[in-house]
All heavy atoms as an XYZ file, in Angstrom:
887
protein
N    -146.718     19.943     17.971
C    -146.436     21.083     17.139
C    -145.010     20.963     16.594
O    -144.051     21.260     17.317
C    -146.613     22.368     17.963
C    -146.061     23.573     17.289
S    -146.081     25.071     18.298
C    -144.664     24.770     19.330
N    -144.856     20.474     15.414
C    -143.553     20.342     14.798
C    -142.977     21.728     14.454
O    -143.699     22.586     13.980
C    -143.673     19.496     13.512
O    -144.148     18.209     13.878
C    -142.335     19.367     12.822
N    -141.687     21.882     14.702
C    -140.979     23.127     14.371
C    -139.815     22.783     13.451
O    -138.992     21.917     13.786
C    -140.445     23.818     15.630
C    -141.603     24.182     16.562
C    -139.633     25.058     15.240
C    -141.158     24.606     17.951
N    -139.754     23.443     12.307
C    -138.616     23.288     11.393
C    -137.640     24.414     11.666
O    -138.042     25.557     11.842
C    -139.071     23.305      9.934
C    -139.789     22.042      9.562
C    -141.178     21.975      9.637
C    -139.088     20.926      9.148
C    -141.850     20.809      9.303
C    -139.761     19.749      8.823
C    -141.124     19.696      8.895
O    -141.768     18.540      8.576
N    -136.378     24.064     11.721
C    -135.299     24.980     12.061
C    -134.316     24.977     10.883
O    -133.662     23.985     10.630
C    -134.627     24.454     13.352
C    -133.537     25.254     13.936
N    -133.716     26.447     14.567
C    -132.193     24.989     14.015
C    -132.558     26.890     15.040
N    -131.616     26.016     14.695
N    -134.302     26.071     10.145
C    -133.460     26.180      8.949
C    -132.234     27.026      9.304
O    -132.360     28.143      9.781
C    -134.223     26.794      7.764
C    -135.452     25.923      7.455
C    -133.311     26.941      6.550
C    -136.405     26.556      6.476
N    -131.064     26.444      9.070
C    -129.790     27.120      9.404
C    -129.020     27.338      8.105
O    -128.768     26.382      7.367
C    -128.945     26.261     10.366
C    -127.647     26.967     10.683
C    -129.736     25.968     11.638
N    -128.667     28.588      7.846
C    -127.869     28.940      6.659
C    -126.505     29.429      7.145
O    -126.435     30.241      8.070
C    -128.569     30.020      5.855
C    -129.990     29.744      5.430
C    -130.602     30.956      4.765
C    -130.048     28.543      4.513
N    -125.449     28.937      6.529
C    -124.095     29.289      6.946
C    -123.267     29.804      5.777
O    -123.449     29.334      4.634
C    -123.368     28.048      7.497
C    -123.993     27.328      8.679
C    -123.194     26.061      8.971
C    -124.047     28.215      9.895
N    -122.357     30.694      6.087
C    -121.309     31.109      5.150
C    -119.999     31.026      5.912
O    -119.807     31.717      6.900
C    -121.513     32.496      4.622
C    -120.370     32.896      3.639
C    -120.490     34.279      3.133
C    -119.431     34.711      2.150
N    -118.285     33.908      1.900
N    -119.138     30.153      5.447
C    -117.809     30.043      6.038
C    -116.925     31.174      5.540
O    -117.131     31.686      4.432
C    -117.157     28.694      5.706
C    -117.858     27.527      6.358
C    -118.799     26.776      5.690
C    -117.553     27.179      7.655
C    -119.443     25.716      6.280
C    -118.172     26.115      8.274
C    -119.118     25.379      7.585
N    -115.942     31.541      6.316
C    -114.971     32.555      5.901
C    -114.251     32.058      4.643
O    -114.015     30.865      4.501
C    -113.976     32.850      7.025
C    -114.628     33.525      8.219
C    -113.637     33.777      9.329
C    -114.308     34.467     10.493
N    -113.385     34.639     11.640
N    -113.926     32.984      3.755
C    -113.349     32.616      2.467
C    -112.022     31.851      2.564
O    -111.741     31.020      1.731
C    -113.133     33.870      1.596
C    -114.455     34.459      1.133
O    -115.459     33.716      1.050
O    -114.492     35.666      0.864
N    -111.217     32.102      3.573
C    -109.902     31.467      3.679
C    -109.943     30.128      4.398
O    -108.905     29.484      4.571
C    -108.906     32.410      4.347
C    -108.649     33.703      3.583
C    -107.677     34.592      4.360
C    -108.109     33.432      2.200
N    -111.118     29.686      4.806
C    -111.228     28.398      5.486
C    -111.100     27.284      4.452
O    -111.805     27.290      3.434
C    -112.577     28.282      6.233
C    -112.785     26.882      6.811
C    -112.669     29.334      7.313
N    -110.183     26.341      4.671
C    -110.018     25.229      3.707
C    -111.306     24.417      3.578
O    -112.051     24.262      4.533
C    -108.913     24.367      4.323
C    -108.224     25.235      5.319
C    -109.237     26.242      5.793
N    -111.543     23.911      2.384
C    -112.760     23.157      2.100
C    -112.911     21.942      3.021
O    -114.007     21.594      3.416
C    -112.806     22.722      0.629
C    -114.135     22.113      0.247
C    -114.219     21.842     -1.236
O    -113.274     21.985     -1.981
N    -115.399     21.429     -1.676
N    -111.796     21.319      3.401
C    -111.858     20.164      4.291
C    -112.425     20.570      5.658
O    -113.133     19.791      6.303
C    -110.468     19.540      4.518
C    -109.680     19.224      3.272
C    -108.918     20.423      2.743
O    -108.165     21.093      3.486
O    -109.089     20.732      1.545
N    -112.101     21.782      6.080
C    -112.619     22.285      7.370
C    -114.113     22.567      7.254
O    -114.852     22.302      8.210
C    -111.831     23.528      7.788
C    -111.725     23.681      9.282
C    -110.745     24.776      9.696
O    -109.729     24.986      9.011
O    -111.046     25.440     10.700
N    -114.548     23.146      6.124
C    -115.984     23.354      5.881
C    -116.703     22.016      5.974
O    -117.733     21.882      6.655
C    -116.225     23.882      4.464
C    -115.823     25.326      4.247
O    -115.232     25.943      5.158
O    -116.085     25.834      3.154
N    -116.166     21.027      5.299
C    -116.810     19.708      5.238
C    -116.882     19.070      6.625
O    -117.906     18.504      7.012
C    -116.067     18.792      4.271
C    -116.755     17.477      4.053
C    -116.054     16.647      2.993
C    -116.798     15.329      2.803
N    -116.192     14.511      1.774
N    -115.795     19.171      7.390
C    -115.791     18.618      8.750
C    -116.832     19.302      9.609
O    -117.553     18.625     10.394
C    -114.408     18.764      9.357
N    -116.967     20.620      9.512
C    -117.978     21.340     10.285
C    -119.400     20.924      9.865
O    -120.261     20.735     10.724
C    -117.788     22.859     10.109
N    -119.605     20.745      8.588
C    -120.923     20.304      8.108
C    -121.251     18.912      8.605
O    -122.379     18.633      9.003
C    -120.959     20.348      6.574
S    -120.985     22.036      5.900
N    -120.262     18.023      8.628
C    -120.482     16.684      9.160
C    -120.809     16.725     10.650
O    -121.656     15.947     11.114
C    -119.267     15.786      8.890
C    -119.186     15.379      7.432
O    -120.203     15.280      6.750
N    -117.989     15.134      6.951
N    -120.168     17.630     11.385
C    -120.491     17.771     12.811
C    -121.917     18.297     12.984
O    -122.625     17.894     13.921
C    -119.487     18.709     13.496
C    -118.119     18.076     13.653
C    -117.220     18.837     14.641
N    -117.120     20.275     14.407
C    -116.263     20.843     13.560
N    -115.439     20.109     12.819
N    -116.223     22.165     13.448
N    -122.348     19.180     12.091
C    -123.730     19.693     12.149
C    -124.713     18.525     11.925
O    -125.662     18.383     12.678
C    -123.927     20.764     11.076
C    -125.329     21.298     10.959
S    -125.715     22.382     12.326
C    -127.214     23.124     11.747
N    -124.465     17.700     10.935
C    -125.342     16.582     10.660
C    -125.344     15.568     11.815
O    -126.364     14.941     12.091
C    -124.948     15.894      9.350
C    -125.114     16.744      8.074
C    -124.520     16.035      6.882
C    -126.565     17.108      7.847
N    -124.197     15.445     12.477
C    -124.084     14.482     13.592
C    -124.876     14.913     14.820
O    -125.070     14.105     15.753
C    -122.605     14.300     13.951
N    -125.363     16.149     14.857
C    -126.162     16.590     15.984
C    -127.389     15.714     16.168
O    -127.880     15.538     17.296
C    -126.570     18.056     15.834
C    -125.452     19.075     16.020
C    -125.947     20.468     15.667
C    -124.854     19.030     17.403
N    -127.861     15.127     15.094
C    -129.047     14.241     15.186
C    -128.797     13.095     16.183
O    -129.689     12.708     16.901
C    -129.443     13.690     13.837
C    -130.681     12.823     13.882
C    -131.252     12.494     12.523
O    -130.519     12.522     11.528
O    -132.447     12.207     12.462
N    -127.582     12.568     16.198
C    -127.284     11.472     17.129
C    -126.589     11.975     18.402
O    -126.631     11.286     19.426
C    -126.393     10.398     16.460
O    -125.229     11.026     15.943
C    -127.155      9.709     15.346
N    -125.992     13.139     18.362
C    -125.266     13.635     19.537
C    -126.129     14.421     20.510
O    -125.754     14.573     21.676
C    -124.110     14.534     19.085
C    -123.057     13.751     18.338
O    -122.966     12.528     18.463
N    -122.235     14.432     17.545
N    -127.272     14.931     20.075
C    -128.151     15.682     20.947
C    -129.068     14.703     21.683
O    -129.920     14.062     21.049
C    -128.968     16.709     20.158
S    -127.981     18.090     19.541
N    -128.889     14.623     22.980
C    -129.646     13.683     23.795
C    -130.562     14.452     24.752
O    -130.124     15.396     25.440
C    -128.688     12.788     24.638
C    -127.685     12.075     23.702
C    -129.462     11.791     25.487
C    -128.289     11.123     22.716
N    -131.826     14.044     24.786
C    -132.803     14.702     25.672
C    -132.442     14.420     27.133
O    -132.157     13.284     27.491
C    -134.200     14.169     25.344
C    -135.293     14.981     25.943
N    -135.678     14.850     27.267
C    -136.076     15.946     25.413
C    -136.657     15.684     27.508
N    -136.915     16.364     26.413
N    -132.481     15.453     27.978
C    -132.047     15.257     29.368
C    -132.957     14.350     30.195
O    -132.505     13.734     31.155
C    -132.059     16.688     29.931
C    -133.030     17.424     29.085
C    -132.921     16.815     27.722
N    -134.210     14.250     29.831
C    -135.148     13.428     30.592
C    -135.238     12.007     30.061
O    -135.109     11.044     30.822
C    -136.564     14.064     30.586
O    -136.454     15.412     31.060
C    -137.523     13.293     31.446
N    -135.418     11.879     28.750
C    -135.583     10.540     28.167
C    -134.261      9.854     27.862
O    -134.253      8.625     27.655
C    -136.383     10.637     26.851
O    -135.595     11.359     25.876
C    -137.735     11.289     27.051
N    -133.186     10.622     27.795
C    -131.861     10.108     27.402
C    -131.871      9.494     25.997
O    -131.071      8.630     25.677
C    -131.346      9.088     28.424
C    -131.077      9.697     29.793
C    -130.037     10.813     29.736
O    -128.932     10.591     29.275
N    -130.407     12.002     30.186
N    -132.790      9.981     25.163
C    -132.883      9.557     23.774
C    -132.661     10.775     22.859
O    -132.806     11.917     23.289
C    -134.257      8.956     23.475
C    -134.510      7.688     24.238
C    -135.867      7.133     23.900
C    -136.107      5.864     24.703
N    -137.409      5.276     24.422
N    -132.338     10.498     21.613
C    -132.201     11.598     20.649
C    -133.549     12.278     20.467
O    -134.594     11.628     20.557
C    -131.649     11.105     19.309
O    -132.528     10.109     18.774
C    -130.268     10.499     19.455
N    -133.536     13.561     20.227
C    -134.793     14.296     20.098
C    -134.819     15.240     18.888
O    -135.825     15.853     18.596
C    -135.053     15.109     21.368
C    -134.081     16.244     21.580
C    -134.365     17.524     21.151
C    -132.844     16.015     22.182
C    -133.468     18.571     21.323
C    -131.938     17.038     22.364
C    -132.250     18.315     21.959
O    -131.360     19.328     22.112
N    -133.726     15.336     18.204
C    -133.581     16.239     17.061
C    -133.544     15.410     15.799
O    -132.819     14.404     15.733
C    -132.267     17.003     17.229
C    -131.791     17.836     16.038
C    -132.718     19.025     15.808
C    -130.394     18.330     16.304
N    -134.307     15.805     14.811
C    -134.250     15.125     13.520
C    -133.607     16.067     12.504
O    -134.048     17.203     12.365
C    -135.648     14.740     13.050
C    -135.619     13.981     11.744
C    -136.993     13.454     11.374
C    -136.884     12.674     10.089
N    -138.180     12.152      9.664
N    -132.538     15.592     11.876
C    -131.914     16.383     10.816
C    -132.520     15.911      9.493
O    -132.327     14.751      9.098
C    -130.366     16.210     10.807
C    -129.762     16.946      9.644
C    -129.783     16.707     12.133
N    -133.256     16.797      8.850
C    -133.882     16.447      7.582
C    -132.827     16.346      6.498
O    -132.887     15.486      5.614
C    -134.945     17.502      7.190
C    -135.987     17.681      8.308
C    -135.606     17.158      5.871
C    -136.785     16.453      8.628
N    -131.846     17.218      6.555
C    -130.759     17.178      5.555
C    -129.975     18.483      5.570
O    -130.296     19.418      6.286
N    -128.938     18.483      4.758
C    -128.120     19.660      4.639
C    -127.136     19.506      3.502
O    -126.889     18.389      3.043
N    -126.611     20.624      3.029
C    -125.635     20.553      1.948
C    -125.260     21.929      1.437
O    -125.735     22.954      1.934
N    -124.407     21.908      0.433
C    -123.922     23.123     -0.194
C    -124.968     23.710     -1.117
O    -125.647     22.979     -1.836
C    -122.624     22.843     -0.958
C    -121.947     24.072     -1.470
C    -120.571     23.744     -2.082
N    -119.926     24.966     -2.508
C    -119.197     25.748     -1.727
N    -118.988     25.419     -0.472
N    -118.648     26.850     -2.199
N    -125.110     25.008     -1.114
C    -126.063     25.704     -1.992
C    -125.765     25.379     -3.441
O    -124.628     25.370     -3.870
C    -125.952     27.216     -1.761
C    -126.723     27.964     -2.820
O    -127.960     27.817     -2.886
O    -126.073     28.676     -3.610
N    -126.815     25.152     -4.190
C    -126.686     24.956     -5.643
C    -127.805     25.674     -6.404
O    -128.113     25.308     -7.549
C    -126.602     23.488     -6.024
C    -127.864     22.734     -5.658
O    -128.890     23.307     -5.379
N    -127.752     21.394     -5.640
N    -128.385     26.692     -5.810
C    -129.474     27.398     -6.446
C    -128.989     28.272     -7.585
O    -128.040     29.034     -7.448
C    -130.213     28.296     -5.426
O    -131.195     29.066     -6.078
N    -129.665     28.206     -8.748
C    -129.301     29.058     -9.877
C    -129.920     30.460     -9.805
O    -129.654     31.291    -10.647
C    -129.877     28.300    -11.064
C    -131.060     27.577    -10.525
C    -130.696     27.230     -9.106
N    -130.693     30.744     -8.746
C    -131.402     32.028     -8.665
C    -130.547     33.208     -8.235
O    -131.002     34.342     -8.337
C    -132.604     31.887     -7.730
C    -133.632     30.905     -8.252
C    -134.794     30.799     -7.315
O    -134.630     30.166     -6.256
O    -135.869     31.360     -7.641
N    -129.389     32.962     -7.686
C    -128.504     34.031     -7.207
C    -129.159     34.919     -6.129
O    -128.965     36.113     -6.104
C    -128.002     34.864     -8.383
N    -129.922     34.300     -5.248
C    -130.611     35.017     -4.174
C    -130.145     34.527     -2.797
O    -130.852     34.708     -1.797
C    -132.122     34.843     -4.293
C    -132.767     35.394     -5.562
C    -134.219     34.982     -5.657
C    -132.608     36.896     -5.635
N    -128.962     33.948     -2.714
C    -128.467     33.325     -1.499
C    -127.929     34.323     -0.468
O    -127.670     33.915      0.667
C    -127.329     32.347     -1.838
C    -127.730     31.227     -2.734
C    -127.647     31.602     -4.217
O    -127.707     32.743     -4.614
N    -127.525     30.600     -5.051
N    -127.712     35.551     -0.849
C    -127.121     36.539      0.068
C    -125.824     36.016      0.671
O    -125.601     36.145      1.871
C    -128.114     36.952      1.133
C    -129.302     37.676      0.552
O    -129.137     38.519     -0.319
N    -130.476     37.362      0.997
N    -125.018     35.384     -0.165
C    -123.690     34.865      0.221
C    -123.726     33.597      1.058
O    -122.684     33.069      1.415
C    -122.851     35.907      0.947
C    -122.478     37.065      0.040
O    -122.303     36.854     -1.168
O    -122.340     38.201      0.552
N    -124.878     33.112      1.461
C    -124.944     31.863      2.235
C    -124.559     30.691      1.341
O    -124.978     30.604      0.195
C    -126.343     31.653      2.841
C    -126.733     32.755      3.796
S    -125.533     32.958      5.115
C    -126.485     33.816      6.308
N    -123.744     29.796      1.878
C    -123.205     28.706      1.044
C    -123.680     27.325      1.452
O    -123.579     26.381      0.679
C    -121.667     28.739      1.035
O    -121.192     28.808      2.373
C    -121.152     29.940      0.245
N    -124.178     27.187      2.686
C    -124.649     25.879      3.158
C    -126.000     26.056      3.840
O    -126.263     27.076      4.470
C    -123.666     25.271      4.175
C    -122.365     24.857      3.544
C    -121.325     25.762      3.426
C    -122.186     23.590      3.013
C    -120.116     25.418      2.835
C    -121.006     23.212      2.429
C    -119.968     24.126      2.339
O    -118.783     23.777      1.736
N    -126.854     25.026      3.722
C    -128.169     25.043      4.361
C    -128.428     23.704      5.047
O    -128.021     22.652      4.557
C    -129.255     25.309      3.313
N    -129.098     23.800      6.186
C    -129.465     22.616      6.967
C    -130.902     22.782      7.432
O    -131.310     23.884      7.808
C    -128.546     22.447      8.183
C    -127.104     22.278      7.809
C    -126.306     23.369      7.647
C    -126.594     21.005      7.583
C    -124.974     23.230      7.260
C    -125.270     20.857      7.215
C    -124.460     21.955      7.066
N    -131.648     21.673      7.442
C    -133.000     21.680      7.921
C    -133.100     20.677      9.065
O    -132.807     19.499      8.893
C    -134.024     21.349      6.821
C    -133.869     22.312      5.665
C    -135.453     21.372      7.380
C    -134.722     21.951      4.429
N    -133.501     21.175     10.238
C    -133.661     20.339     11.417
C    -135.120     20.385     11.841
O    -135.843     21.306     11.452
C    -132.786     20.866     12.561
C    -131.287     20.688     12.406
C    -130.728     21.593     11.327
C    -130.597     21.006     13.714
N    -135.540     19.427     12.629
C    -136.945     19.350     13.058
C    -137.001     19.045     14.542
O    -136.347     18.127     15.040
C    -137.660     18.264     12.274
C    -139.107     18.085     12.623
C    -139.741     16.960     11.816
O    -139.284     16.619     10.743
N    -140.790     16.391     12.344
N    -137.843     19.802     15.250
C    -138.153     19.566     16.658
C    -139.606     19.178     16.771
O    -140.449     19.710     16.023
C    -137.910     20.835     17.484
C    -136.481     21.315     17.429
C    -136.138     22.370     16.595
C    -135.501     20.744     18.227
C    -134.832     22.817     16.520
C    -134.195     21.198     18.157
C    -133.859     22.233     17.304
N    -139.918     18.348     17.734
C    -141.304     17.946     17.940
C    -142.096     18.994     18.723
O    -143.328     19.013     18.645
C    -141.363     16.601     18.661
C    -140.954     15.446     17.786
C    -141.771     15.338     16.490
O    -143.005     15.463     16.556
O    -141.155     15.166     15.434
N    -141.403     19.851     19.475
C    -142.126     20.825     20.299
C    -141.207     21.985     20.692
O    -139.999     21.905     20.504
C    -142.745     20.161     21.529
C    -141.712     19.424     22.336
O    -140.731     20.012     22.793
N    -141.909     18.133     22.512
N    -141.797     23.007     21.279
C    -141.078     24.205     21.705
C    -140.079     23.891     22.819
O    -138.982     24.465     22.851
C    -142.072     25.279     22.159
C    -141.426     26.508     22.752
C    -140.480     27.232     21.809
O    -140.697     27.204     20.590
O    -139.505     27.843     22.315
N    -140.450     22.999     23.724
C    -139.542     22.655     24.822
C    -138.229     22.056     24.310
O    -137.152     22.381     24.793
C    -140.229     21.704     25.799
C    -141.393     22.289     26.562
C    -142.674     22.393     25.714
O    -142.832     21.663     24.708
O    -143.510     23.247     26.053
N    -138.315     21.188     23.313
C    -137.115     20.593     22.729
C    -136.254     21.652     22.047
O    -135.031     21.668     22.182
C    -137.464     19.501     21.731
C    -137.981     18.221     22.395
O    -137.944     18.129     23.625
O    -138.427     17.316     21.650
N    -136.901     22.554     21.305
C    -136.150     23.616     20.664
C    -135.459     24.499     21.684
O    -134.290     24.867     21.539
C    -137.041     24.459     19.758
C    -136.258     25.647     19.127
C    -137.063     26.460     18.148
N    -138.212     27.091     18.779
C    -139.041     27.883     18.116
N    -138.866     28.120     16.820
N    -140.045     28.426     18.739
N    -136.162     24.836     22.744
C    -135.588     25.695     23.800
C    -134.386     25.013     24.448
O    -133.329     25.650     24.652
C    -136.649     26.012     24.843
C    -136.218     26.963     25.927
C    -137.409     27.344     26.796
C    -137.044     28.203     27.981
N    -136.371     29.426     27.698
N    -134.494     23.733     24.741
C    -133.370     23.003     25.318
C    -132.176     22.992     24.358
O    -131.029     23.241     24.757
C    -133.778     21.576     25.692
C    -132.618     20.768     26.173
C    -132.096     20.967     27.458
C    -132.010     19.812     25.369
C    -131.015     20.261     27.904
C    -130.925     19.105     25.807
C    -130.415     19.307     27.081
O    -129.318     18.604     27.526
N    -132.450     22.725     23.098
C    -131.390     22.699     22.073
C    -130.666     24.023     22.005
O    -129.437     24.080     22.009
C    -132.040     22.356     20.718
C    -131.123     22.446     19.532
C    -130.237     21.408     19.220
C    -131.148     23.560     18.697
C    -129.417     21.484     18.104
C    -130.314     23.652     17.610
C    -129.465     22.603     17.304
O    -128.627     22.682     16.208
N    -131.417     25.116     21.948
C    -130.811     26.423     21.781
C    -130.073     26.909     23.034
O    -129.037     27.565     22.921
C    -131.877     27.455     21.440
C    -132.566     27.265     20.069
C    -133.706     28.285     19.915
C    -131.551     27.377     18.948
N    -130.577     26.561     24.213
C    -130.045     27.157     25.436
C    -129.159     26.232     26.268
O    -128.306     26.742     27.005
C    -131.220     27.645     26.302
C    -132.009     28.737     25.623
C    -133.234     29.169     26.414
O    -133.437     28.661     27.549
O    -133.986     30.021     25.930
N    -129.355     24.923     26.190
C    -128.691     24.055     27.148
C    -128.007     22.824     26.574
O    -127.155     22.250     27.252
C    -129.708     23.588     28.210
C    -130.259     24.719     29.044
C    -131.240     24.197     30.073
C    -131.813     25.353     30.847
N    -132.829     24.924     31.808
N    -128.393     22.368     25.396
C    -127.857     21.101     24.924
C    -126.329     21.185     24.760
O    -125.836     21.990     23.949
C    -128.493     20.711     23.585
C    -128.132     19.305     23.188
O    -126.934     19.024     23.005
O    -129.043     18.467     23.063
N    -125.572     20.384     25.501
C    -124.109     20.488     25.430
C    -123.552     20.183     24.033
O    -122.574     20.825     23.621
C    -123.603     19.463     26.448
C    -124.796     18.893     27.117
C    -126.033     19.423     26.467
N    -124.160     19.237     23.319
C    -123.663     18.911     21.969
C    -123.846     20.113     21.037
O    -122.936     20.436     20.252
C    -124.388     17.700     21.422
N    -124.988     20.792     21.111
C    -125.233     21.942     20.251
C    -124.336     23.112     20.640
O    -123.728     23.786     19.786
C    -126.692     22.366     20.315
C    -126.974     23.624     19.546
N    -127.419     24.759     20.150
C    -126.849     23.893     18.229
C    -127.551     25.709     19.221
N    -127.224     25.210     18.056
N    -124.189     23.371     21.927
C    -123.339     24.460     22.382
C    -121.873     24.215     21.999
O    -121.165     25.135     21.579
C    -123.489     24.647     23.889
C    -124.883     25.043     24.372
C    -124.945     25.084     25.902
C    -125.333     26.367     23.765
N    -121.434     22.961     22.123
C    -120.069     22.628     21.706
C    -119.873     22.809     20.213
O    -118.849     23.321     19.758
C    -119.775     21.180     22.098
C    -118.379     20.725     21.759
C    -118.152     19.274     22.153
O    -118.488     18.909     23.280
O    -117.638     18.518     21.312
N    -120.877     22.408     19.431
C    -120.798     22.603     17.985
C    -120.678     24.094     17.659
O    -119.826     24.497     16.868
C    -122.028     22.008     17.272
C    -122.103     22.416     15.833
C    -121.240     21.859     14.898
C    -122.999     23.363     15.405
C    -121.277     22.242     13.568
C    -123.045     23.764     14.086
C    -122.166     23.209     13.167
N    -121.528     24.901     18.242
C    -121.476     26.354     18.000
C    -120.111     26.949     18.318
O    -119.563     27.744     17.545
N    -119.549     26.514     19.435
C    -118.226     27.002     19.808
C    -117.163     26.538     18.814
O    -116.198     27.263     18.515
C    -117.874     26.544     21.218
N    -117.338     25.346     18.255
C    -116.340     24.784     17.340
C    -116.286     25.491     15.990
O    -115.284     25.387     15.288
C    -116.579     23.292     17.114
O    -117.623     23.052     16.204
N    -117.355     26.192     15.623
C    -117.377     26.850     14.307
C    -117.273     28.366     14.387
O    -117.195     29.032     13.364
C    -118.608     26.444     13.475
C    -119.896     26.942     14.104
C    -118.635     24.950     13.200
C    -121.112     26.823     13.226
N    -117.277     28.928     15.585
C    -117.353     30.388     15.702
C    -116.236     31.123     14.991
O    -116.438     32.213     14.495
C    -117.452     30.809     17.158
C    -116.222     30.590     17.991
C    -116.434     31.094     19.418
C    -115.285     30.803     20.321
N    -114.038     31.433     19.949
N    -115.047     30.518     14.915
C    -113.909     31.195     14.282
C    -113.847     30.996     12.771
O    -113.023     31.640     12.115
C    -112.613     30.719     14.921
C    -112.504     31.187     16.381
O    -113.094     32.229     16.718
O    -111.806     30.495     17.154
N    -114.669     30.122     12.228
C    -114.607     29.857     10.797
C    -115.871     30.323     10.056
O    -115.925     30.226      8.820
C    -114.319     28.371     10.482
C    -115.420     27.456     11.029
C    -112.951     27.954     11.018
C    -115.301     26.001     10.595
N    -116.827     30.832     10.797
C    -118.105     31.257     10.184
C    -118.088     32.769      9.987
O    -117.746     33.540     10.899
C    -119.284     30.872     11.106
C    -119.467     29.366     11.088
C    -120.571     31.560     10.697
C    -119.909     28.794      9.771
N    -118.481     33.173      8.800
C    -118.623     34.611      8.504
C    -120.043     35.087      8.798
O    -120.255     36.178      9.329
C    -118.276     34.876      7.050
C    -118.274     36.352      6.704
C    -117.761     36.603      5.305
O    -116.757     35.982      4.910
O    -118.402     37.418      4.606
N    -121.046     34.259      8.405
C    -122.431     34.638      8.594
C    -123.277     33.419      8.963
O    -122.999     32.325      8.479
C    -123.041     35.197      7.288
C    -122.650     36.572      6.922
C    -123.699     37.158      6.011
C    -123.368     37.352      4.606
N    -124.349     37.953      3.739
N    -124.281     33.651      9.774
C    -125.283     32.640     10.105
C    -126.653     33.287      9.991
O    -126.848     34.417     10.428
C    -125.101     32.103     11.542
C    -126.197     31.104     11.875
C    -123.740     31.500     11.739
N    -127.597     32.560      9.429
C    -128.975     33.003      9.411
C    -129.844     31.819      9.788
O    -129.616     30.696      9.325
C    -129.353     33.525      8.011
C    -130.749     34.107      7.964
C    -131.043     34.786      6.626
O    -130.175     34.926      5.783
N    -132.264     35.189      6.456
N    -130.826     32.051     10.665
C    -131.712     30.971     11.131
C    -133.153     31.412     10.950
O    -133.493     32.554     11.298
C    -131.442     30.629     12.607
C    -132.421     29.563     13.083
C    -129.997     30.169     12.804
N    -133.954     30.513     10.420
C    -135.387     30.761     10.270
C    -136.096     29.515     10.786
O    -135.768     28.403     10.407
C    -135.779     31.004      8.800
C    -137.271     31.177      8.654
C    -135.049     32.205      8.220
N    -137.059     29.723     11.681
C    -137.863     28.604     12.197
C    -139.306     28.810     11.763
O    -139.761     29.973     11.667
C    -137.813     28.568     13.735
C    -136.448     28.174     14.284
O    -135.533     27.895     13.490
O    -136.309     28.121     15.506
N    -140.021     27.726     11.577
C    -141.446     27.831     11.299
C    -142.164     26.579     11.734
O    -141.582     25.504     11.857
C    -141.703     28.138      9.817
C    -141.418     26.984      8.878
C    -142.436     26.095      8.523
C    -140.159     26.779      8.365
C    -142.167     25.046      7.663
C    -139.892     25.734      7.509
C    -140.916     24.859      7.161
N    -143.480     26.766     11.984
C    -144.379     25.660     12.264
C    -145.266     25.523     11.029
O    -145.893     26.503     10.611
C    -145.224     25.971     13.496
O    -144.350     26.153     14.605
C    -146.208     24.860     13.794
N    -145.314     24.316     10.430
C    -146.114     24.143      9.226
C    -147.565     24.579      9.439
O    -148.191     24.228     10.452
C    -146.033     22.641      8.954
C    -144.751     22.214      9.591
C    -144.625     23.085     10.816
N    -148.052     25.363      8.499
C    -149.440     25.810      8.531
C    -149.727     27.009      9.413
O    -150.836     27.505      9.442
N    -148.729     27.485     10.162
C    -148.926     28.638     11.030
C    -148.561     29.893     10.264
O    -147.397     30.170     10.066
C    -148.110     28.514     12.301
N    -149.575     30.620      9.802
C    -149.360     31.831      8.997
C    -149.792     33.063      9.729
O    -150.562     33.020     10.632
C    -150.121     31.722      7.666
C    -149.661     30.577      6.832
C    -150.406     29.414      6.752
C    -148.463     30.639      6.123
C    -149.973     28.349      5.986
C    -148.030     29.581      5.338
C    -148.790     28.436      5.272
């Protein structure tokens, strides 16, 4: 059961662009930094991420989007609750983030 994890971020307005970019690069690096505790292999797939460029003006101030993929609920649960790389990343951006929005879905589950 594949789970897609969509993360939307808005950095605080006074955060320098270089700091935004560094944080985004750390987010993308989670694909290689998140290691499964049992298999000792990577378990998270980062589909992609980048700065918003939608012309629709429906972003609700969100400026960056990332799409991640988990193979199952157990992997997602570990990532959210215990993965040291993810927890460290979250702590590293807490002072520069104004808003976060997360939406998860399983394809075809309506």
